[in-house]
N, C-alpha and C positions, 0 to 999 in steps of 0.2 A: 633623200628621205630623212625625217626627223628621228628623234630618240625612240618614239613609240614604233615608228615604221621599221627601225632597225631591229627591234626586239621581235616584231611580228614576222619579219623576214627570217630571223634566226629560228623562231619557233616553227615556221613552215619548213625551213630547211631540215630541222631535226625530227620532224614528225610526219614526214611524207608517208612513211610506213606506219600502219596502224599499231604495230607492236612497240614502237618507240615512244618514250615519254620525255617531255621537255624538262620537267622538274618534279619528279614523283614524291619527293619527301617534303613535308611541311616545314616551314622555318622554325616553328616553335611547337614541338610535340608535347609540351608540358615539362620539359627539362630546363632547368636554369642554365643559361649559357655561362660557363665557368671561366672563359678566357678574356674577360674584359670587353669593353666596347670600343669600336672604331667609328668615329663620326664621319658622316658624309659619304660612306661607301656602303652600297647594298650588296646582297648576295651575288647578284649578277656581276657586279664590278669585281668582287673578290674572286669569283670563279674564273672569270676571263683572265685576270692577272695571274692567278695561280697556274693556269694552263701555260701562260707565256713564260713564267718562271721555270716550270717543269720542262717545257720544250727547249728553252735556252740552256738549261743545265744538262740536258741529254743530247745536245746538238751533235756531239761527236760519237754518240752511241749508235750501234747498228739499228737501222730502221728509222733514224732521224736525219740521215744524210751521211752518216759515218760509213766506214768500210765494213764489208761483211754483213749485208742486210739480214736482219733477223725477221722471220715471218711466223705468223700464227695460222694454223690450218684449222678450219672448222670441220674437224674430222667427223665421220659417221661412226656408227656403232662398231664397225670393224674397218680395217684399212691401215694405211700407212700412218695416219695420225693417231691411232689408238694408243700408241705408246706414250703420248703426252697428256693423257686424260688425268693422270694423278697430279696433285699439288701437295708438296711437302708441308707448306704452311697450313693449308686447309685440313690436312690430316692431323697436324699437330694441334690445331685449334678445335678439332672435332667437328669440322664443317663437312657437309655432304658435297660430293663432286657433282657438278651439273651434268645432267644427261644431255649430251650434245644432240642426240637424235630427237629430242623433245621438240614439239612444234614451237613452244615458247622461246626456244634457244636458237631459232633459225637466224643465221647471221646475214647482215647486209653489208655491202661494200659500197663505199662512196663512188659515185659516178665521176669520171674524169672530165666530163663535158660541162656540166652546170653546177657541180658541187652539191647536188641534192642527193641524199642517201636514198637508194631504192632497193627493194627486196630483190634478192638474186636467187635463182633456183639452185637446188643442190648441185646440179650438173655444172652450173656456171661458177661455183665457188672457187675462189682463188685465195692465195695467201694474203693475210693482213699484216702490215708492218706495225711495230709498236706505236708509232706515231698515229697511225689510223685507229688503232684500238683505243689509245688514250683520248684522241679527238672525239671518238664516238662516246666514250665513257663520260667525258666532261662536257658533252653536248655542244661542241664547237663546230662552226661552219668551215668548209674548205677554204673560203675566202680569207678567214682569219688566219688559218694555218699557213696559207700561201703568203700572205703579207708578212707573217712572222718569219717564215723561212727566208724570204727575200731580204728582210732586214738583217738577219743573222749572216747571210751570205755576204752582203755589202760590208757588214761591220768587221768580219774576220778576214777580209781580203788582206793577205800578207800577215795575218795574226792567228793562224790556226792553233797555235799553242796557248792562246789567251784563255785563262781560266774563267769559268762562269761567275765566280764570286768577285771578280774584278770588273764585272760589267754592270753598269747602272742601267738596267734594261729599259725602264720607261724613258730615260733620257735618250738612249740610242734609238728607240722606236720613234720618238719625236723628231730626231735628227734625220732619219733615213726614210720615213714614210711621208709621202706627199698627199695632199688632198685629192689629187687626181687618181690615186689608187683606191679610193673609196667610191661607193655608189652615189654619194651625194654629199653636199656640204653639211647637212645636219648629222649624218652618220659620222663624218670626220670630226665634227665639233664635239659630239658626245665621246668619241674615242679619245680625242685630245684631252678633254676635260677629265676623263678617267685616269689617264696617265699622270696628269698634274695632281689629282687628288691622291693618287698612290704615293707620289713623291712627297706630298705635303704630310701624309700620314706617317710614312716611314722615316722621313728626314727631319721634319719640323715637330710633329705632334708626338711621335712615339720613337724617338731615336734610341739606339742602343747605348750611346754615350750621351749623358745629359748635355743639354744645349742651353746656353745663356740666351734668354729671349731678346736681349738687346744686341745680339750678334748682328753685324751689318749685313752679312750674307743672308742670314736667316730673315732679316727684315725685308731685304730686297726680293728674296724668293717669295716671301708671303705676298708682297705687293703684286708681283707678276702673276701668281696663281689667282689672286682676287680679281685682277683685270681680265682674266680669261672668262669670267662669268658673263661679261658684257660683249666680248668679241673674241674671235679666234686669234690665237697668237701666230705671228708669222715665224715659221720655223726654217726659212730658207737660210742659205749660208751667209748671206749678207745682212741678215736681220740682227740689229743691235740687241733687240730683246732676247733673241735666241742665244746670242753670245753671252749676255748677262746671265741668262738662265743656266747655261752650261757652266759658267764660272762659279756661280753660287752653289749649284748642285755638287760640282766636283769638290769644292772647298769643304762643304759640309759632310759629304759622304766619305771623304778620305781623312776624317779626323780619327786620331788614335787616342788612347788614354794618356793623360798627362802630356799632351802635345806631340806624342810620337807619331811616326808615319806607319799606318797599318799595312799589312799584307793584303787585306781584302777591304773592299768598300762596304759601307754600312748604309744601305737604303731600305732593306726589308727584313733586317734581323732584330729589330726592336720589338719588345713586348707591348701590346698584344698583336700588332699587325702581322708578325711572323706566324703566330699560331692560327690566325684567321685564314691566312693563305695556305698553310700546311693542312689544316682541317679540310679545306676545299679540295686539296689534292688527294687526301686519304679517302674521301668519300667517293672517289672514282672507282674503288674496288668493288662496288655493288652493281650488280647487273641492272642495266637501265630498263630491261624488259620485265624483270622480277626483282623488285627492290629488297626482297627478303633473302636473296642469294648473293654470294660472293663469287666473282668470276674465277674460273680455273686458272687464269693467267696472273693471279695475284702475286705469285713468287717473283716473276720477272718485273712486274710493275713496281713492287715494293723496292726491288733492287734499284730500279731507275729513280724512284722517289728519293732514295738516299742521296742522289746527286744534287738534290736541292738543299741538303742540310747546311752546306757551307754558306749558301746565299741567305738562307732564312735563319741561320743560327740555331739549327735543331741538333740535338744530340740523341744518342740511342735511348737514353733515359727519358727524354722528353717525348721521343717518338712512341715509346711504349705507353706512356700515360695517355697521349693523344689517341693512339690507335685503340686502346681499350675503351676510351670514352666514345670514339666514333662507332665502334661495334655496338656498344650499349645504346647509344643514341639511335642507331638504325633499328635495333630491336624495338625500341619504344615507338619510334616514328612510324613503323610499319604495322602497328596495331598489336604488338605483343604476341604475334602468331608464330614466329620462327625462333624457337628456343635455342637453336644452335648458335645464333648470334650472341645470345646471352652467355652461353657456355664459352664461346670464343673470347668474349670480353673478360670473363672470369679467368680464363687461361692466361691471357696477357697480364691480367691483374696480379697473377702469381709472380710473374717476372718483375712487375712494378714493386711488389712487396720486398723482393730481394734487393732491387735497386735502392729502395728507400732506406735500407740498412747501411748503405755505403757511407763512409765518412767523408768522401770527397765531393759530395753533392753540393751545388752552389745554392745561393739564396733564391735565385729565380726559379730553379727547379723545385725547390720546396714550395714556393708560391704557386707554381703551376700544379704540382701534385696535390696540394691542399685544396685548391679551387676545383680541380677535376673530380677528386674523390668526394668532396662536399656536394658537388652537383649530383653525382651518381647516388651517393648516400641519401641526400635529401629527397630525391625522387623515390627511391626505393622505400625509405622509411615512411614517407607520406602515404604510400600504398599499404605498407605493412602495418602501420598504425590503424588502418581501417581495411584490413584485407577482406572482410566480409562485404564491404560496400564498394571497394575499388575495382573489382574485377567482375565482369558480367558472366563470363564463362571460363571454364578450366581454372577456376580460382585456386584449387588445391595445388595444381601443377605449377601455376605461376608463383605461388608462395614458396613452393619447394625450390624453385629455380632462382627467384629474386632474393630470397633470404640469405643464401651464401654470399651473394655479391655485396649485400648491405653489410653483413658481418665482416667480410673481408676488407671492405673499404673502411669500416669503423676501426678494425684492428690496425690497419696501416696508419691511419690518422693518429690513433692513440699511441702507437709505438714510435712513429718517426717525427711527427710534428705536434707533439703535445703542447708546445708553447702556443700553438694557435687554437687551443681547445675551445676558447670562447667563440672564436669565429666559426669553428666547426658546429658548435651547438646552435648558433644562430642559423647557419645554413641548413641544418637538419631539422630545425624547428622543434627542438627538444629543450624544455626548460632546464636551467643549470642544475637544479636540485635533483632532477630526474635522470641525469646521465648515468647509465649503469656502469659498473666497474668490470663486468665480465659478460661473456656471450650469453650465459644463462640468464643473467639479469636483464639483458637487452631483449632477449626473446620473451621473457616474462613481461617486460614493458609493452612489447608489441601485442601480446595476447590480451592483456588487460585493456589496453587502449582500444583495440579493434572491437572487442566485445562490448565495451561501454558505448562505443559509437553505434554498434549494431543494435544494442538495447535502446539507445536514445531514438533511433529511427523507428523502431517498433512503437515506442512510447509516443512519438510525434504522430504516427499514423493512426493511433487509436484515441480513445476518449479518456484515458487514464492519466491525463496531464497532472504532473505532480504539483502544479500550482492551482489545482482546482480548489474552490473555496468550500463547496458543499459536497457532502457525501450522499449521493442518491442512488437510485436503482441503476441508472446509466453508468455512473462511476463504478459501481460494484461489478457490473457486467464487463466494463472495460478492464478492470483488474483481473477478472477471471480469464478474459481473452489474453491479457498480457502474460499471465502465468503460463497459459498453454503455449503461446508463441515463444516464451522464454525457454520452456522445456524443449520445444522443437529446435530452437537455436542451439541449445546445449548439445542436443543429440547430433545435429549437423556438425558442430565443432568437433565432437568426439569421433565421429565417423570420417570426416573429410580432412580436418586439419591437424588434429592431435597426433595421429600416427607420424606425420611429417615433422611436426615441431618437437616431438619427443626425442629426435636425434640431437637436438641442442638443449632441450629442457626435459629432465626426467619425469616431471609431473605436469606436463603441458595441459592435459585434460583437467587435472586438479586445479590448476590456476584459473582455467576458464570457468570451472564450476564455482570456485570461490568468488570470482568477479561477478558472474551473473547473480549469485546469491546476494552479494552486496548491493548490486543495482536494484534488484527487485525488492530487497529489504528496505532500501531508502524510500521507494515509492510506497511500500506497505506501511512504513513508519509514518509517513505523511498522511496516508489515508486513515490510519488508526488515530492520528492526532486529531482528526475531525470527528471521531466516533466516541460517544460517551457510554453507550450501552450496546448490548448484543441485539442483532436482528437476524432474520433468516439470511439476508443478502450478505451481511458482514461475516456470519459464520461460514457461509459458502466460500467467501474470499479467503478466509483464514485456513479453511481446510484445503483449498487449492494451493495456497502457499505452503502448507505442510507437505502436500504431495510433491510439489516442486522441490522443496528442500530435501526430501528423501531421495529424489532422483539425483540431485546435485551432490549430496553427501555420498551416495553410492559411487558416483563418478570419482570423487576424491579418494574413496577407500580403494576402489579397483586400481586407480592409477598410482597409488602409493605403496603397493605391495612390495615392489622391489627397491624402495628407497632405503637409504641407510638408517634414517630415523623412523621408518615406518609411516612417513607422512605426517608426523606430529606437528612439524612446523607449519605446513600448509593448513592442516586441520584447525590449528589454533587461530588462524585468521578468520574462521567462520564464526560469526556471532549469530547463534541459532535464533530462529524466530520465536521459539518457545510458544508455539501455536496453542497447545493445550492450556498452558498457563494463562495466555492472553484471553482465550475463549472463556475460561472459568472466571477470569477477572471481569470481563465485559458482562458475562451473564450475572455475576454477583452484583455488578453495578446496576444492571437492568432491574434486577429483583429489588434492590434498595430504592431505586428511583420509583418503581411502581408502588412499593410499600409507602414511600413518602407521599405519593399522590393519594394513596389510600388514607393516610393520616390526615391529609388536607380534606378529603371527602368526609371523614369522620368528624373533623372539626366543624365543617359546614352543617353536617347533620345535627350535631349538638346544639348549634345555634338556631336551626330552623325547624327541627322535627316537632310536630304537634301531636303525634300519636293518633292520627286518624287513619282508618283502614283505607287501603287502596281501592277496594271494591268489595261487594258482598262475597265474591268468590275468592278474593285475596284479602282476608281480614287482618292484615299486618302492615307494618309501617313500610313506606316506600324506601326509606333510607336503608333498611335491612336488605332489600332487593339489590340496591346499588352496591352496598358493601360486598355482598356475595358475588355479584357480577364481577366486581373488581378482583376479588380473591380467586375466583375461577379463571379469570383472564390471566392472572399471574401464573397460575399453574399450567394452563394450556399453552401460554406463550413460551414457557420454559420447555415443555415437552415437544413443542413444534420445531424447536431448534434441531437441525440435522447433526446432532452431536453423538459421537460414539462414546458410550459409557459415561453418562453424566455423574459428576462427583457426588458421593454420599453426603459430603459436607454441604454441597449446594442444596440437596434435597432437605437436609436438616435446617439450613438457613431459611429456605422458603417456609417450611413448616413452622419454625420458630417465629419468623416474621409475621406470618398469617395468624398464628396463635396470639401473639401480642396485640395485633390489630383487632382481632375478633373479640378477645377478652376485654379490650378497652370498650368496644361497642356493647358487649354484654353488660359490663359494669355500668355503662351509661344507661342501658335499658332498665337496669335494676335500681337505678338511683331514684327511689320513690319513697323516701322517709322510712318509717318502720311501723309495726303494728302498735307499739306503745303510744305513738302520737295520737291514736284514735281511742284508746282505752281511757275512760274517765278516771279522774283522780280518786283514789280511795278516801272515803270520808273518815273522820276520826272515830275511834271506837267509843261507843256509849252504851249505856244500859237502858232498856225500855222502861217507860213509866208503867207502874203497876196499875191496871185499870180497877175501878170500883166494881162492886158486885152488880150495880145497875148497868154499867158499861158491858160487863161480861155477858149479862143476860141479853143485852141488845145485840152483841156480836153473834150469839147463838141464834137469835131470831133472824138475823140478817142472812144466815146461811140457808134458812128455809125460804127466805123471800128473794128467790133468784129471779132475776129479770125485771124487778120492780124499781130498778135504779132510775133516778130522775133523768129527764132528758137533758137537763143542764150538765149532769155529770158526764153523760155520753158525749155531748158536744165539746165538753172540756177536754176529753181525751181524744178528740178527733175521730171518733168512730161512730158517727151518726148512722142510724139504721136506714136513713133515706138515701145514702150515697155509698156506692161500692168504692173501697179504697183503691187508690191508683199506685202503680209502681213508683218506687221512690229511688231507684238506682240513678245516681248522679252522673253527669258527664265525666267528672274526674275519675269515678270508679270504672266507667266504661273504657276510658283511655288506659287505665291500668290493665284491663283485660286485653286490650290491643297490644300492650307491651308483652303480656303473657303469650299471645298468639305469635308475636314477633320472635320471642325467644324459642318457641317450638319450631317456627319456620327455620331459624338459624340452626337448630339442632339437626333437623332433617337435611339441610343443605351442607352443613359441616360434615355430616356422614358421607355425603357424595364427594365432598372435597377430600376427605380422608381416603376414600377409595381411589380417587384419582392420583393420589400421591403414594399409593401402596401397591405391592404386587397383586396382580390379578390373574386368574386363570383364563379369563376371557379377553383376548386382545381387543383393544379399542381401535377406532378408525385411525388414530395417530400411530398405533402400533403397526398397522398395515402399511402406513406411509413411510415410516422411518425405522431403521434397524434398532434404534435405541428407544425404548418406550417404558411405560410404567411397569409392565409385567416383567421387565428384565432387572428391576431393582431388587437388590437383596436386603435392603434396609427399609424397614417400615417406620415412617415418622410417627411419633406419638402425639395424639391429640387429646390425651387424657385431661390435660389442664382445661382445654376448651369445654370438653364434655362435663367435667366436674363444675366448671364455672357456670355453664348453662343450667345444670341441675340445681345448683345453689341459687342462681338468679330466679329460676322459675318457682322454686320453693318460697323464696323471699317475696316475689311479686304476688304469688297466689295468696300468701298469708296476709300481706298488706292490703290487697284488694278485698279479701274476705272480711278483715276487721273493719275496713272502711265501709263496706256494704252494711255490716251488722251494727257497728258502733256509731257510724256517722249517718249513713243514708236511712237506716231503720231505727235511729236513736229514739225518736219520739214514740214509736209504737212498741219498741222493745224495752229499752232501759228506762225510759221515763214513765211508761204506762203500766207495764206488767207488774201486778201485785201491789200497786200503790193503793192505799186506802183499804177498801173492801176487796179481799182476795177473790171472792166469788164473782164480783163484778168486773174484775180486771184479769181475767184468765188469758191464756195464750192463743185462743182461736183467731182473733183479729190479726195478731202478729204472724201467725202461720199463713194466713191468707196472703198477706203482703210478701212474706218470705217466698211462698211458692211462685208468686208472680215474678219476683226478681230472679228466682232460679230459672224460670222459663226464659226470661230475657237473657240471662247469663248463657244458657245453652245455645241461644241464637247467635250470640256474639262470638263465643269461643269455637275454636276448631275442635275436631274430634280428639286430637292429641292433647289439647290443653284442658279439656273439660273435666276429666276425672279428678285431677289434682285440685282444680279450682273448687269443685263441689265439696271435696273432702275438707278443704280449708274453710269453706263457708260453714260446713257442719261443725268443725272444730270451733270456729269463731262463735257460732250460735250457742254451742255448749258453754263456751267461755262467758258469753253474755248472760246466759241463764244462771250460771253460778255467781256471776257478779251481782245480779239482781238479788240472789238469795243471801250472799255473804257481804256485799258492800253496797247495798241498796239505799243506804242512808236512813234518815229519821222517818221517812214516809212509809217504810216497810217494817212490819212486825209480824211474827209468826208464832203460832202455838203448835203444840204437838199434834193437835187435831187437824192442822192444815196439811199434814204430810200427805194424805191421800190425794188431795187436790194437786199439790205440787208434783207428786209422782205421776199422776195421770197426765198432767200437762207435759211432763218430760217425755213420757211415752209417745204422746202426740207429736212432739218435736222430732223424736227419732223417726217416727213413721213418715213424717213429711219428706225426709231424705230418701226413704225407700220407695216413695210414690210420686216423685217429681218429674215424671216423663223421661226425656232423653238423658237427664242428669241423674236418674235414679241409681242408688247404690245398693249393693248386696247387703242383706240383713246382717250377715256375720261381720261385715266391715263396719257397719254402723254400731253394732253391739260392742265390738272391740274398742272403737273410739269413744263409746259412751260409758265405759267401765268406770273411769275415774269420777265422772259427773254423777253417775248413779250411786257411787259410794258416798258422795257428799249429800245427795238427796236423802239417802238412808239415815244420815245423822239426824235429819229433821224428825224422823219417827222415833227416836230415842227419847227417854225421859230426861228431865234436866239433871236429876241426881246422877244418872248414868253418864251424861255428858260431862258433868263436873269431875266425876271420878276418872273417866277416860282422859280428860284433859290434863288432870294433875299427874297421872302416871306418865303420859307421853312427854309432857313438858319437862318433868323432872329427869326422865331418861335422856332427853335431848340436851339438857343443860348440864348433865353429869352428876346430878343428885340422885341418891338412892330413893327407893319408894318410901322407906321409913323416914327419910330425912325431910320429905315433903311436908309432914305434919309439924316438924320443928322449925323449919325454915319457910320463908315466903316463897311461894311458887313463882318462878321468874316469868316475865312477860316474853312470850315467844316472838321471834322476828316475823315480819310479814314478807313472805317469799313470793307470793302471787301464784304459787303452784298449788292450787287447791286440791286436797284429797283427804279422805277420812282418817288418815294416820298423821295428818299435819296438825300440830297443836294450835297453830294460828287459825286454821280452818274451823276446828271445834270451838275455839274461843269466839269466832265470828258468829257461829250458830247460836251460841249462848247470848251474844250481844243482841241478836234479833229475836230471842225467845222472850215472850211476854208472860213471865210467871215469877213468883216470889223466890223460888229457889235460884233461878238464874240471876235475878236482880240482886239477891243477897250475896251470892258468891262473887259477882263482879264488883260489888261495892266493897266487900270485905277484903278481897284479894288484890284488886288493882285500883280501887277507888275511882272507878270509871264514873263519870258524871251521868246524870239522867238526861234524856233527850228533852229538849225544850220545844 
């Protein structure tokens, strides 16, 4: 049979019983092999050679052919074998004793007929020799043991006292076993090839004593081994090749240091081949039917294993290192289920720690110790650095048991082989700068690393990728979910791991909380880096972050109660999120951004507004509607934020910003010139020409001749009796009244806005939705500036519109026509007719709120125009004392017009109050010229600081023109005299002020 056939035969031999396993442990369970590599030899080769070494070393022991056969009884729960149930080694290592009555422990004995292991009933049980037990544990066939036994018998004929360490076993096997003793040529060929590879590895590749590659024996041996790849070597006594092979092997194996002759041969004691073989032997202590169990016969087997030490160059120190590693390896390879194996490894590791402190340890031991511990430490730390993700179940228990081993291995390395620290760090995959100096620091490192990795896995599983470019609703939802999962992770850590880790770290939970706080903070910082203003989603994320922070801070506080410094050190690591401050900052930024948008809208409105009404029902500018929508949007968006206790300062910021914006718009709405731009310039003061007696007689006659004015005069004044006068309100004046409507619209809307930012006894819909609302604010923002600005603006626009209507739109019929030429023919009735038409149109244009003030201002402007006609009417107007009755009657008609103008009608007392000043001026026209001169002189002297008596001695001063006409104003009295057509007035004006005559 060939190579594969041989292994299939072996497998069938060792697995005839369903409870047996050919090779239950995987070759690479995730642990780095620490004992170097051996080329060209697989696990089967090493295991078979290891068994041969073991058997040869124990050949003189009971059960292997020596005297006083030692037997093992598969005893039942009671009986004669019960006294051997206990194992001192297992008890010392904390391992459980196998229940021999258990079905999984039913023993099998090799059949003496065909070498196939078969199950034996309990009644048929017989004693097992140590060789049978070892053969079963190492899964060897009876044929292999038989050939080995024959070889040893042939070899020691006459040499019973020959020690095992003086036997080059592969060479002896080649010499004494013939091809006929194997089942076929292929099986023999593979067996022979294995023996040659073992000698190549132990003598040429990994010798104990360094070998010169140019050594003649080494070169020749290498050639022979290479030739075996193509054909089987003849091992008969007369074979020259065999003789050469023996000579070369003996020469090389019996080399001593510095050319001395050694007491033992060296063919399997070089590193690492010796450890590969010894590890294979040590692994036989595990039950082949349950790989998580150590057999109860371990005490005797280990004693037998010690017989191989001289052949393999093993010492007790090396044995302890290897045995601890093998137990640890078995724990890992069997799925981390049997923690007793880990405890046993840790127990042996305690002996290793003591061994490592010895001063007489050699360099090779240090190398083996460093490699083995680095392997164990590396595996353990890889899991501990991610203990949340490394273990699927029983994670807390595994951490509790693996952590002591990792710390113990680290401590041994740090104390005994510090010179190899760099190598250790590479093996344990820890960066140089992160190597902790103490157990606490190392556990601290495990906690932080594991939680960072656990957090990263949560992050990768959601949509809160820290590399996201845009912050949208999905990202915000992912951040909310991430905060919740982070909190759950923290609570799991606190409940499951922190109580365990606290044995080595006093604030384990605090470190975990700080780490998660930092991790979430990094994601939150990136998220906020993409946010410029507050939104509902952003506020929710920040509030959830604040909640998470409270949980984590509480963990730190609770965990730091018993600390020496009260946890100040760990607390200082937490850079708080400052959620409230961030929220306020984002909300302030949002407010500023919206206000900036409002400023842009206002700028556009200034460029495009035409002051046309939106509709008949909405007789105000569209820009005002947009501005108020924007203002209300700012307020609503602020209160829609789910924020507990909005800052008073923010409320004030909103109010101030809106006030500034609205006042700017109000100022824009009121930017419509002034009333002075429509009042005609005052003509220079002159005195009237004194009419001749003929002219005076004609003027009296003309008063009786009412209605006989020529048609040409009527046409000249634009008051043809054949046509009804038409309204003369211009489009410009109408736009001014749209401005007025707009200002009143703003006033009403600002009032609503003011209420929305002020405490209210009636909860709004927003109040019902969110715990923080307008009604919970204790600070009322002041809108006094807006209100006063609107009031000033409406007053200004109303006044300007009224003066434009009277002095511009009705200029022809009012200022140009009234009392020009013949007073009786140019009275006020036509003017009143047009005025009433315009008042009707005005009430149609204006809203109810804007109408009263507008009508009052029109009335004031009308009174102003009436007085301007009387006092500054120019050279076309002259009056006599007799004209007083006509003027007074016309003024009464003017007042009555405002009391009877329909919807715009005003109360009589209001009209009378506003007409008081004008009536006083009209009354001056009823006084005689002498009285007027006397009154003027007295008042003028008093106002100029001259006494009444001094007026006769000094020249009466010219009073200034104030434009505020009233009967106590000297300039007003002077103007009445200037328009008085009589000799007294004419003489006084000429003598006192040298006023020129009218031309």
